[in-house]
C-alpha positions in Angstrom: 176.7 36.6 78.0 177.5 37.5 73.6 179.9 35.2 73.1 180.0 35.0 69.2 180.8 38.0 67.3 181.9 35.9 63.5 178.8 34.9 61.7 178.5 31.4 60.8 176.3 29.6 57.9 176.2 26.8 56.1 176.2 27.8 51.6 177.4 25.4 49.8 178.3 22.5 51.9 180.4 23.8 54.0 180.7 26.5 56.2 180.9 30.2 56.0 182.1 32.9 58.3 182.4 36.4 57.9 183.5 39.0 60.2 181.8 41.7 59.7 184.4 44.4 61.5 186.7 43.6 58.2 184.2 43.2 55.8 182.1 45.8 53.5 178.8 44.5 53.3 176.7 45.3 57.1 175.2 43.0 59.1 171.8 44.3 57.9 173.4 43.2 54.3 170.3 41.9 52.4 171.3 38.0 51.7 169.8 38.9 48.2 172.7 41.7 47.5 175.5 39.2 49.2 174.4 36.5 46.8 175.0 39.4 43.9 178.2 40.5 44.5 179.6 36.8 45.1 181.0 35.5 41.6 179.0 32.1 40.8 176.0 32.8 42.7 174.0 35.8 41.1 171.2 33.0 39.7 169.1 34.6 42.6 167.1 37.8 40.7 166.5 41.1 42.0 162.8 41.8 40.4 161.4 44.8 42.9 163.1 44.6 46.0 160.3 44.5 48.3 159.3 41.2 47.9 156.3 41.1 45.4 158.2 39.5 42.2 159.7 36.4 43.9 162.4 36.4 41.4 165.2 36.1 45.0 163.1 33.2 46.4 166.1 31.2 48.3 165.6 28.1 51.1 166.8 28.1 54.4 167.0 24.5 55.9 166.6 24.1 59.5 166.8 21.5 62.3 163.7 20.2 62.6 162.0 18.7 65.5 161.8 14.9 63.8 165.3 15.1 63.2 165.5 16.2 59.9 166.1 19.4 58.1 163.2 21.9 57.3 162.5 23.8 54.3 160.8 27.1 53.6 161.4 29.4 51.2 161.7 33.3 51.5 162.5 36.6 50.0 166.2 37.0 50.1 165.4 40.7 49.1 164.1 41.5 52.5 166.1 38.9 54.9 169.5 40.6 56.8 172.6 38.0 56.0 173.2 38.2 60.3 169.8 36.7 60.4 170.5 33.5 58.9 173.4 32.5 61.5 173.5 28.6 62.2 171.2 28.8 59.0 171.7 26.4 55.9 171.4 29.0 52.5 170.2 27.1 49.8 170.2 28.5 46.2 169.3 27.9 42.5 173.0 27.3 42.6 172.6 24.0 44.2 169.9 22.6 43.2 171.7 20.3 40.5 174.7 18.1 40.6 178.0 18.0 39.1 179.6 15.2 38.0 182.6 15.9 36.0 181.0 17.2 32.8 177.8 15.9 33.5 175.0 17.9 35.2 172.1 16.3 36.8 169.7 18.2 37.4 167.6 18.1 40.4 163.6 16.5 40.1 162.2 19.9 40.2 164.6 21.3 37.2 163.2 18.6 35.3 160.3 18.3 36.0 159.8 22.7 34.8 162.1 21.5 31.5 159.4 18.5 30.5 156.6 20.9 30.9 158.1 23.6 29.0 157.4 25.9 32.2 160.2 28.5 31.2 160.3 31.2 28.8 162.5 34.5 29.4 164.1 32.8 32.6 164.0 35.7 34.6 161.7 34.3 37.1 162.7 30.9 36.5 165.2 30.3 39.4 163.3 31.8 41.8 159.8 29.4 41.2 162.3 26.7 40.9 163.2 27.5 44.4 159.7 28.1 45.9 158.7 24.3 44.3 162.0 23.1 45.9 160.5 24.0 49.4 157.3 22.1 48.4 158.8 19.4 47.1 160.6 18.9 50.7 157.4 19.7 52.7 155.5 16.4 51.4 152.4 18.7 51.2 150.3 16.9 48.8 150.4 18.4 45.4 146.9 19.5 44.9 145.6 22.5 42.9 145.4 24.5 46.0 148.4 23.6 47.7 150.9 25.0 44.1 148.4 27.8 43.9 149.4 29.5 47.5 153.3 27.6 47.2 153.4 29.5 43.7 151.5 33.1 45.2 154.7 35.0 45.7 156.0 34.4 42.5 155.0 37.0 39.5 155.5 35.1 35.9 155.1 37.2 33.2 155.9 35.6 30.3 155.7 32.1 31.0 151.4 31.2 32.0 151.3 29.5 34.8 149.4 26.7 34.1 153.1 24.7 32.5 154.3 25.9 36.2 151.0 24.2 37.7 151.8 21.2 36.0 155.5 20.6 36.9 154.6 21.2 40.6 151.7 18.2 40.1 153.8 15.7 38.1 156.9 16.4 39.9 155.0 16.2 43.8 153.3 13.2 42.5 156.7 11.0 42.0 158.8 11.9 44.8 162.6 10.3 45.1 165.1 11.0 47.2 167.3 13.7 46.2 171.2 14.8 46.9 169.4 16.7 50.2 168.8 13.9 51.4 171.8 11.9 51.1 173.8 15.0 52.4 171.4 15.7 55.7 173.8 13.7 58.1 176.4 15.9 57.0 174.4 19.5 56.8 172.7 18.9 60.3 176.3 18.2 62.2 177.9 20.9 60.6 174.4 23.3 61.7 175.0 21.2 65.4 178.6 22.2 65.6 177.7 26.2 64.8 175.0 25.9 67.7 177.4 24.5 70.2 180.0 27.4 69.5 177.8 30.6 69.8 174.3 31.6 71.8 174.0 34.7 71.5 175.5 37.1 68.4 176.7 40.6 68.1 178.0 41.1 64.8 179.4 44.7 64.1 180.5 46.8 61.5 181.9 50.0 61.4 178.4 51.5 60.5 176.3 49.5 62.3 175.7 47.4 65.5 174.0 44.2 65.2 172.3 42.1 67.9 171.6 38.8 67.4 170.4 37.5 71.4 169.0 33.5 71.6 167.3 34.5 74.9 164.8 37.0 76.3 166.7 38.2 79.4 169.4 39.1 77.0 167.6 40.8 74.8 166.2 43.2 77.3 169.1 43.8 78.4 170.2 44.9 74.9 167.2 47.2 74.8 168.0 49.3 78.4 171.2 49.6 77.7 171.0 50.4 74.3 168.4 53.7 74.0 167.1 54.0 70.3 168.1 50.2 69.4 165.7 49.4 66.4 163.6 45.9 66.7 163.4 43.5 64.3 161.8 40.6 64.4 161.0 39.0 60.4 162.5 42.1 59.2 159.7 42.6 56.0 159.3 46.2 56.8 162.6 47.6 57.9 164.2 45.5 54.6 161.8 47.5 52.4 163.1 51.3 54.5 166.6 50.3 53.9 166.3 48.5 50.0 164.1 51.7 48.9 165.0 54.6 50.9 168.3 53.5 52.1 167.9 53.8 55.7 170.7 51.6 57.4 170.0 51.5 60.5 173.6 52.4 63.3 172.0 49.3 66.3 169.9 46.5 65.1 168.4 44.2 68.0 167.1 41.1 66.0 164.7 38.6 68.1 164.3 36.0 65.8 166.3 33.0 67.0 164.7 33.4 70.0 163.1 30.5 71.1 161.2 31.3 73.9 158.8 34.2 71.8 157.9 31.2 69.2 154.8 28.8 69.3 151.1 29.0 69.8 150.6 26.8 73.6 146.7 26.0 74.6 146.5 28.3 78.2 143.5 28.3 79.9 140.5 29.5 77.6 142.3 30.0 74.6 145.4 29.8 72.8 148.9 32.4 73.8 151.1 33.0 70.7 154.3 34.1 71.1 155.7 37.5 69.6 158.1 35.1 67.0 155.9 33.3 65.5 155.8 33.1 62.0 152.6 34.0 60.2 152.6 30.4 58.0 152.7 29.4 61.3 149.8 30.6 62.1 148.0 30.2 59.2 148.3 26.2 59.4 147.2 26.8 63.3 144.6 28.4 62.4 143.3 26.1 59.9 142.6 22.8 62.1 142.4 24.9 65.8 141.3 28.4 64.9 139.2 28.9 61.6 138.1 32.4 62.7 141.5 33.8 61.3 141.7 31.9 58.1 139.8 34.2 56.0 142.4 37.1 57.1 145.3 34.8 56.6 144.4 33.0 53.6 145.2 36.9 51.7 148.4 37.6 54.5 151.2 38.5 51.6 153.4 34.4 49.9 154.0 32.1 51.4 157.9 32.9 51.5 156.7 36.0 52.6 154.4 34.6 55.7 157.4 31.9 56.3 159.7 35.1 57.7 157.4 37.9 59.2 156.4 36.9 62.3 152.9 37.8 64.2 155.1 40.9 66.8 156.7 42.0 63.6 153.1 42.6 62.1 151.5 44.1 64.9 154.3 45.8 66.4 154.5 48.0 63.0 151.2 49.9 64.2 150.3 50.0 60.4 146.9 51.5 59.8 146.6 48.8 56.8 148.1 46.0 58.8 146.3 42.7 58.1 146.1 41.2 62.2 145.5 44.5 63.5 141.5 44.4 63.2 141.1 40.8 63.9 142.7 41.1 67.0 140.5 44.1 67.9 137.7 41.4 66.9 138.5 38.9 68.7 139.8 40.8 72.0 143.0 39.4 72.4 145.5 40.4 75.4 148.9 41.4 74.5 151.3 40.6 77.3 154.9 43.7 77.2 157.3 42.3 79.5 160.1 44.6 80.4 163.7 44.2 82.7 161.8 44.0 86.0 158.0 43.7 85.6 155.5 42.3 82.6 152.4 43.9 81.8 148.7 42.7 79.4 147.0 45.9 77.2 144.2 45.0 75.4 144.8 45.2 71.7 142.9 48.3 71.4 145.0 50.0 73.7 147.8 49.0 72.2 148.3 50.6 69.2 148.8 54.7 70.1 148.7 56.4 66.7 150.2 55.9 63.3 152.5 53.5 63.4 152.9 54.0 67.2 152.9 51.4 70.2 152.8 51.3 73.8 155.7 49.9 74.2 158.1 51.8 77.1 161.9 52.1 75.8 163.0 49.2 77.8 159.2 46.7 76.7 159.3 43.9 74.7 156.0 42.2 72.8 156.4 38.6 74.7 152.8 37.6 72.9 149.3 37.5 72.3 146.3 35.9 74.3 143.5 35.0 71.9 140.4 33.5 73.8 138.2 31.1 72.1 134.9 32.1 70.8 131.9 32.1 71.6 129.8 29.4 69.5 127.1 32.5 69.6 129.5 34.9 67.7 130.0 35.4 64.2 133.9 36.3 63.3 134.4 37.6 60.1 137.0 39.4 57.8 137.4 41.0 54.3 140.1 42.7 52.6 139.4 44.1 49.4 143.1 45.0 47.4 144.2 46.0 43.9 145.1 42.0 43.9 143.8 39.3 46.2 147.1 37.4 46.7 150.5 39.4 47.5 148.7 43.0 48.2 148.3 45.3 51.3 145.0 46.6 51.9 142.5 49.3 50.6 139.9 48.9 53.1 139.4 45.9 55.4 137.1 45.0 58.5 136.9 42.1 61.3 133.7 41.8 62.7 132.6 40.0 65.9 129.2 39.8 66.1 127.1 37.9 69.4 123.6 37.5 69.2 121.0 36.2 71.6 118.6 33.2 71.1 116.4 35.3 69.1 118.9 36.3 66.7 118.9 40.2 68.9 122.6 41.7 68.6 124.0 41.7 72.1 127.5 42.8 71.2 129.6 43.7 68.0 132.9 45.2 67.4 133.5 46.4 64.1 137.4 47.2 63.0 138.2 48.9 60.1 141.7 48.9 58.5 142.7 51.6 56.3 139.7 53.8 56.8 142.4 56.4 59.2 145.9 56.8 61.1 145.2 53.7 63.0 143.0 50.8 62.7 139.8 51.5 64.5 135.7 50.7 65.4 132.7 52.2 63.7 131.2 53.3 67.0 128.1 55.0 65.9 127.2 51.8 63.6 127.9 49.1 66.3 125.7 52.0 68.5 122.9 51.5 65.8 123.2 48.0 65.5 123.3 47.0 69.4 119.2 45.7 70.1 118.9 44.9 66.2 118.7 41.9 64.3 121.3 41.8 61.4 118.8 41.7 58.5 119.3 43.4 55.0 117.4 46.0 56.1 119.0 47.2 59.1 122.7 46.4 58.0 121.6 48.8 54.8 120.4 51.7 57.4 123.8 51.4 59.3 126.3 51.6 56.9 125.0 55.2 56.2 126.8 55.9 59.3 130.1 54.7 58.2 131.2 58.9 57.2 129.9 59.9 60.9 132.8 57.5 62.4 135.6 58.0 59.4 137.0 60.6 57.5 139.4 59.4 55.4 142.2 60.1 53.0 142.7 59.9 49.6 145.6 58.6 48.3 147.6 56.5 45.3 146.0 53.0 46.1 142.3 55.2 46.6 140.4 58.2 47.4 138.2 59.3 50.0 134.4 58.9 49.3 135.7 55.1 47.2 137.1 54.1 51.0 133.5 55.3 52.3 131.8 53.6 49.8 133.9 50.7 50.5 133.6 50.3 53.8 129.7 50.5 54.0 129.2 48.0 51.4 132.1 45.4 53.1 129.2 45.5 56.1 126.4 44.1 53.3 128.6 40.7 53.7 127.1 40.2 57.0 124.2 39.7 56.1 124.4 37.4 52.8 
């Protein structure tokens, strides 16, 4: 049963409560706009309102598996306020401490000052919050890790080298901070919120926002509320709200359902819950499933990956979705669950058209099963975009090629994104390559067939001829 209607979260060391029925702000108001409405929390800046600049970065704290608080940086411009129920919200104003008339800077802030890592300062609050999350993560301060941490923060005037030096110096000499000192108190406040509420329903005169904690409740809500819009991370819907001012009357946010999160070994493969974050999948892939790493290495930024979920990304059915071609190549299967039954569908059957999936009105995506990769199968992934990090694909290709002992191709999948209204396989190219060896000459001949498989459109990102040329050239990467 839904037994909570008041939003509660921890901010500035205390529990904040919001009754949306008496508030001017909606449950889907972004955390950024909420903060900007407060008199003393305007250090969080708005730059792009679509997750590209990082100026709005804040940090969320949640109880971790080790009994400590786990901190993660997120873009507040894409974070619905209602979704932070039961979490700690940390902003730039919380880093420094005030003792009488004295201001004591946090180690992150001191490092940025010492290394002269700020000029105009507009981007600095977001950078400081990304570095704060990195500081609290305990990760090794390698250049690779630091660059990955900062890939979602745009700085136009300082230059990144001084910021990187600040991060290296900062994390080479970690020391306890006041968040460590106050951790027990914060955990107790979070436990109190958790004990007071299960599934939530926030009602505003123009919007109803459901935040269930169980899968059964989510399915019931969806069946009883035709037209309710499901979000699982909000990184897509928040942009539509910010840019097009689309305020949905009914939202079903399934991001709080623990049963939808996590990755587990099942038979000859892995089951990935639909609520698993892209960042969690990236961490898993690095150690257990390296075939996924190339695609995930250029998936948005850490702030977005901390919010975006597997289910959210797949259910948008975007023709340029980063994960969809990989699901084709890996032969993934999707588990769909309804109020009375469940069913499995192949990845290729889940997507029915432009931003259209096969979910019925009472179904949710529970998760995906990714089978183990046979040692004779070559998996590869390529993405072409205007910039390497934090950009959507112009054209992408994920492939799986199985060869026999003589190197002859016995099975092949070539899944392209950005070439049609949905992710689509290059059928003519696949048929040509079957029964042949993977050589420069063979692939060179095969690339001429791309135009028979696709009639791409021209848009602001690229022209038709460019897409066809790139799609063919990407095939050559198979033999490099």
